[in-house]
C-alpha positions, -999 to +999 in steps of 0.1 A: -117-036-068-119-043-033-089-035-010-080-037+021-061-014+042-043-033+076-024-021+103-012-052+121+007-052+150+045-063+142+046-101+147+066-129+141+039-147+120+013-141+098-020-148+123-037-112+116-031-114+072-046-154+081-076-134+105-085-107+081-079-131+045-107-150+069-126-119+072-127-099+040-128-133+014-144-108-013-117-087-010-093-086-040-065-071-022-048-071+012-027-040+022+000-047+047+032-028+061+068-025+053+083-059+068+051-071+075+063-104+057+095-111+066+105-147+066+065-159+058+064-152+018+059-185+014+034-191+034+021-156+023+017-170-011+001-201-001-026-181+017-027-154-016-037-189-040-060-203-005-079-173-004-078-162-039-067-123-031-040-099-040-011-091-010+006-062-011+034-056+021+071-061+023+096-088+038+131-085+042+159-103+036+185-099+062+218-115+042+213-082+019+214-047+015+195-028+012+177-056+030+140-040+027+116-052-006+080-045-014+062-078-026+033-082-049+014-120-046-012-124-073-039-142-064-027-177-077-005-172-051+025-160-073+053-129-066+043-109-095+068-077-080+096-077-057+115-043-055+148-040-038+144-006-015+152+028-029+156+015-061+139+029-093+097+020-092+085-011-109+050-020-116+026-049-125-010-053-144-033-071-122-072-074-122-074-043-145-054-018-130-017-004-127+002-008-095+030-001-081+049+002-051+065+032-022+082+017+007+084+035+040+104+069+035+110+062-005+081+088-005+107+118+010+138+101+005+137+095-035+098+094-046+080+084-070+108+074-097+084+060-126+112+075-157+111+042-176+074+029-166+049+051-180+015+062-163+002+042-133-033+040-115-024+028-080+005+037-058+007+012-026+028+026+001+038+002+029+056+019+061+068+000+089+062+022+121+038+044+133+052+080+124+073+097+151+056+132+151+029+151+138+050+173+121+061+140+101+026+126+094+020+159+083+046+159+055+045+128+043+003+127+039+016+166+016+046+141-004+019+115-010-005+138-020+021+156-045+024+120-059-007+118-066-015+151-081+022+144-106+013+112-121-026+113-120-031+081-096-044+071-068-021+063-034-026+052-005-002+040+026-003+023+059+023+013+088+020-014+115-003-001+145+027-001+167+063+001+174+086+034+170+117+044+147+146+038+165+145+059+201+110+076+198+087+082+228+062+085+206+042+060+178+013+073+149+006+043+136-007+056+101-033+049+070-046+073+046-058+075+007-054+101-021-077+105-048-060+113-083-070+146-079-054+152-046-083+149-031-072+136+005-099+108+009-088+089+038-063+103+062-067+087+097-036+089+125-040+062+155-065+046+150-058+010+132-090+000+121-091-020+094-103-001+059-120-009+028-115+009+003-136+002-031-125+017-063-145+020-094-140+032-131-164+061-133-169+076-171-155+056-200-164+079-229-124+084-249-136+118-254-140+130-213-114+157-210-108+140-176-074+109-181-082+077-176-072+075-142-091+104-134-121+088-142-126+064-106-146+068-078-128+057-049-153+050-014-139+042+020-149+024+044-138+012+080-145-018+101-167-019+125 
Protein backbone atom coordinates (compact mmCIF):
# COMPACT_ATOMS: atom_id res chain seq x y z
CA UNK A 1 0.00 0.00 0.00
CA UNK A 2 1.29 3.46 -0.91
CA UNK A 3 0.22 6.17 1.55
CA UNK A 4 0.91 9.86 1.00
CA UNK A 5 1.21 11.87 4.24
CA UNK A 6 0.54 15.51 3.47
CA UNK A 7 0.90 18.61 5.64
CA UNK A 8 -1.17 21.21 3.78
CA UNK A 9 -1.78 24.80 4.75
CA UNK A 10 -5.17 25.74 6.12
CA UNK A 11 -7.46 26.68 3.23
CA UNK A 12 -11.13 27.16 2.37
CA UNK A 13 -11.02 24.83 -0.61
CA UNK A 14 -9.19 21.57 -1.42
CA UNK A 15 -6.65 22.84 -3.94
CA UNK A 16 -3.72 21.19 -2.16
CA UNK A 17 -5.60 17.90 -2.02
CA UNK A 18 -6.12 17.99 -5.78
CA UNK A 19 -2.46 18.92 -6.33
CA UNK A 20 -1.31 15.88 -4.35
CA UNK A 21 -3.74 13.62 -6.24
CA UNK A 22 -2.36 14.84 -9.55
CA UNK A 23 1.24 14.37 -8.40
CA UNK A 24 0.81 10.93 -6.82
CA UNK A 25 -1.50 9.21 -9.27
CA UNK A 26 -0.29 5.77 -8.13
CA UNK A 27 -1.08 6.42 -4.46
CA UNK A 28 -3.53 4.16 -2.66
CA UNK A 29 -4.24 6.60 0.18
CA UNK A 30 -3.92 10.35 0.72
CA UNK A 31 -3.70 11.17 4.44
CA UNK A 32 -4.61 14.74 5.46
CA UNK A 33 -5.06 16.59 8.80
CA UNK A 34 -8.10 17.11 11.01
CA UNK A 35 -10.54 19.67 9.69
CA UNK A 36 -8.95 19.98 6.27
CA UNK A 37 -11.99 18.98 4.21
CA UNK A 38 -14.60 20.92 6.20
CA UNK A 39 -17.42 21.93 3.82
CA UNK A 40 -15.71 20.27 0.85
CA UNK A 41 -16.58 16.63 1.55
CA UNK A 42 -18.67 16.26 -1.61
CA UNK A 43 -15.82 17.61 -3.73
CA UNK A 44 -13.36 15.31 -1.97
CA UNK A 45 -15.59 12.32 -2.78
CA UNK A 46 -15.64 13.37 -6.43
CA UNK A 47 -11.85 13.68 -6.51
CA UNK A 48 -11.33 10.33 -4.76
CA UNK A 49 -13.42 8.63 -7.44
CA UNK A 50 -11.80 10.55 -10.29
CA UNK A 51 -8.27 9.61 -9.22
CA UNK A 52 -9.08 6.23 -7.69
CA UNK A 53 -7.41 7.18 -4.39
CA UNK A 54 -8.68 6.71 -0.84
CA UNK A 55 -8.74 9.88 1.28
CA UNK A 56 -8.37 9.94 5.08
CA UNK A 57 -8.89 13.29 6.79
CA UNK A 58 -11.38 15.21 8.90
CA UNK A 59 -14.11 17.77 8.54
CA UNK A 60 -16.48 19.82 10.68
CA UNK A 61 -20.23 19.95 11.08
CA UNK A 62 -20.54 23.40 12.57
CA UNK A 63 -24.16 22.90 13.68
CA UNK A 64 -23.33 19.83 15.78
CA UNK A 65 -21.37 19.11 18.96
CA UNK A 66 -18.77 17.79 18.86
CA UNK A 67 -18.31 19.42 15.48
CA UNK A 68 -15.20 17.53 14.39
CA UNK A 69 -15.43 14.27 12.45
CA UNK A 70 -12.85 11.85 11.10
CA UNK A 71 -13.65 10.62 7.61
CA UNK A 72 -12.46 7.92 5.22
CA UNK A 73 -13.49 8.12 1.56
CA UNK A 74 -12.94 5.01 -0.55
CA UNK A 75 -11.32 4.83 -3.98
CA UNK A 76 -14.84 4.72 -5.40
CA UNK A 77 -15.64 8.09 -3.78
CA UNK A 78 -17.90 6.65 -1.08
CA UNK A 79 -17.77 7.63 2.60
CA UNK A 80 -16.93 4.35 4.33
CA UNK A 81 -16.20 5.76 7.81
CA UNK A 82 -17.32 8.95 9.55
CA UNK A 83 -16.81 9.23 13.31
CA UNK A 84 -17.53 12.06 15.72
CA UNK A 85 -14.67 13.18 17.92
CA UNK A 86 -14.44 11.63 21.42
CA UNK A 87 -16.50 8.58 20.47
CA UNK A 88 -15.23 4.97 20.51
CA UNK A 89 -13.05 3.82 17.62
CA UNK A 90 -14.50 2.37 14.43
CA UNK A 91 -12.78 0.41 11.68
CA UNK A 92 -13.09 -0.15 7.96
CA UNK A 93 -11.61 -2.88 5.80
CA UNK A 94 -9.97 -1.32 2.76
CA UNK A 95 -7.40 -2.72 0.34
CA UNK A 96 -6.70 -5.69 2.60
CA UNK A 97 -6.00 -3.62 5.72
CA UNK A 98 -8.10 -2.90 8.81
CA UNK A 99 -7.93 0.86 9.29
CA UNK A 100 -9.09 3.09 12.14
CA UNK A 101 -8.74 6.76 13.05
CA UNK A 102 -7.87 9.16 15.84
CA UNK A 103 -8.62 12.88 15.83
CA UNK A 104 -6.12 15.30 17.33
CA UNK A 105 -6.30 15.35 21.17
CA UNK A 106 -8.29 12.10 21.30
CA UNK A 107 -4.76 10.67 21.42
CA UNK A 108 -4.13 12.00 24.92
CA UNK A 109 -7.66 12.51 26.28
CA UNK A 110 -9.07 9.05 25.65
CA UNK A 111 -6.44 7.06 23.78
CA UNK A 112 -7.52 4.43 21.30
CA UNK A 113 -10.81 2.99 22.57
CA UNK A 114 -11.33 -0.21 20.61
CA UNK A 115 -13.16 -2.45 23.05
CA UNK A 116 -15.70 -3.60 20.47
CA UNK A 117 -13.72 -3.70 17.23
CA UNK A 118 -10.97 -6.27 17.69
CA UNK A 119 -7.56 -5.98 16.05
CA UNK A 120 -6.52 -3.17 13.74
CA UNK A 121 -3.64 -2.84 11.25
CA UNK A 122 -3.34 0.94 10.88
CA UNK A 123 -4.46 3.88 13.04
CA UNK A 124 -4.45 7.19 11.15
CA UNK A 125 -4.21 10.19 13.47
CA UNK A 126 -5.38 13.43 11.85
CA UNK A 127 -4.16 16.46 13.85
CA UNK A 128 -5.44 20.01 13.45
CA UNK A 129 -2.63 22.56 13.86
CA UNK A 130 0.97 22.19 14.97
CA UNK A 131 2.22 21.43 18.47
CA UNK A 132 2.43 24.39 20.88
CA UNK A 133 5.70 23.21 22.50
CA UNK A 134 8.53 20.73 22.13
CA UNK A 135 7.21 19.01 25.25
CA UNK A 136 3.83 18.46 23.60
CA UNK A 137 5.51 17.13 20.46
CA UNK A 138 7.48 14.58 22.50
CA UNK A 139 4.44 13.63 24.59
CA UNK A 140 2.22 12.98 21.56
CA UNK A 141 4.80 10.91 19.71
CA UNK A 142 5.35 8.81 22.83
CA UNK A 143 1.60 8.35 23.37
CA UNK A 144 1.29 7.18 19.77
CA UNK A 145 4.23 4.81 20.28
CA UNK A 146 2.54 3.25 23.30
CA UNK A 147 -0.68 2.74 21.32
CA UNK A 148 1.28 1.07 18.52
CA UNK A 149 2.88 -1.29 21.04
CA UNK A 150 -0.33 -2.02 22.92
CA UNK A 151 -2.38 -2.78 19.82
CA UNK A 152 0.47 -4.18 17.70
CA UNK A 153 -0.38 -1.89 14.80
CA UNK A 154 1.00 0.94 12.71
CA UNK A 155 0.16 4.44 13.98
CA UNK A 156 0.73 7.50 11.82
CA UNK A 157 -0.20 11.15 12.18
CA UNK A 158 -0.12 14.49 10.38
CA UNK A 159 -1.00 18.13 11.10
CA UNK A 160 -1.49 21.23 8.99
CA UNK A 161 1.65 23.15 8.02
CA UNK A 162 0.35 26.32 9.66
CA UNK A 163 -2.04 27.50 12.35
CA UNK A 164 -1.61 27.53 16.11
CA UNK A 165 -3.48 26.27 19.16
CA UNK A 166 -5.52 29.05 20.75
CA UNK A 167 -3.18 31.97 21.49
CA UNK A 168 0.10 30.07 21.30
CA UNK A 169 2.92 31.87 19.51
CA UNK A 170 4.50 28.50 18.71
CA UNK A 171 3.28 26.08 16.05
CA UNK A 172 5.35 22.99 15.30
CA UNK A 173 3.99 21.03 12.30
CA UNK A 174 4.18 17.30 12.94
CA UNK A 175 4.14 14.10 10.91
CA UNK A 176 5.02 10.67 12.25
CA UNK A 177 4.82 6.94 11.64
CA UNK A 178 5.38 4.20 14.22
CA UNK A 179 5.76 0.48 13.57
CA UNK A 180 3.88 -2.22 15.53
CA UNK A 181 7.01 -2.97 17.58
CA UNK A 182 7.17 0.66 18.74
CA UNK A 183 9.96 1.73 16.41
CA UNK A 184 9.57 5.38 15.40
CA UNK A 185 10.26 5.19 11.67
CA UNK A 186 9.25 8.81 11.03
CA UNK A 187 9.15 11.71 13.50
CA UNK A 188 9.10 15.03 11.70
CA UNK A 189 8.70 18.47 13.22
CA UNK A 190 8.79 21.79 11.39
CA UNK A 191 9.42 19.97 8.12
CA UNK A 192 6.29 20.08 5.98
CA UNK A 193 7.44 18.04 3.00
CA UNK A 194 5.00 15.42 1.78
CA UNK A 195 6.02 11.90 2.84
CA UNK A 196 5.48 8.63 1.00
CA UNK A 197 4.96 5.53 3.12
CA UNK A 198 5.10 2.10 1.48
CA UNK A 199 3.57 -0.75 3.46
CA UNK A 200 4.17 -4.36 2.48
CA UNK A 201 3.25 -7.44 4.43
CA UNK A 202 6.23 -9.61 5.25
CA UNK A 203 6.17 -13.34 5.93
CA UNK A 204 2.75 -14.93 5.68
CA UNK A 205 3.97 -18.17 7.25
CA UNK A 206 1.22 -19.10 9.76
CA UNK A 207 3.83 -20.72 12.03
CA UNK A 208 5.71 -17.43 12.44
CA UNK A 209 6.16 -16.36 16.06
CA UNK A 210 5.28 -12.79 15.11
CA UNK A 211 1.72 -11.54 14.84
CA UNK A 212 0.35 -10.64 11.44
CA UNK A 213 0.55 -6.97 12.32
CA UNK A 214 4.24 -7.30 13.12
CA UNK A 215 5.03 -8.97 9.81
CA UNK A 216 5.02 -5.73 7.86
CA UNK A 217 7.74 -3.76 6.08
CA UNK A 218 7.61 0.05 6.21
CA UNK A 219 9.53 2.32 3.84
CA UNK A 220 9.50 6.12 4.22
CA UNK A 221 10.55 8.63 1.60
CA UNK A 222 10.23 12.45 1.54
CA UNK A 223 9.15 14.20 -1.61
CA UNK A 224 11.78 16.28 -3.39
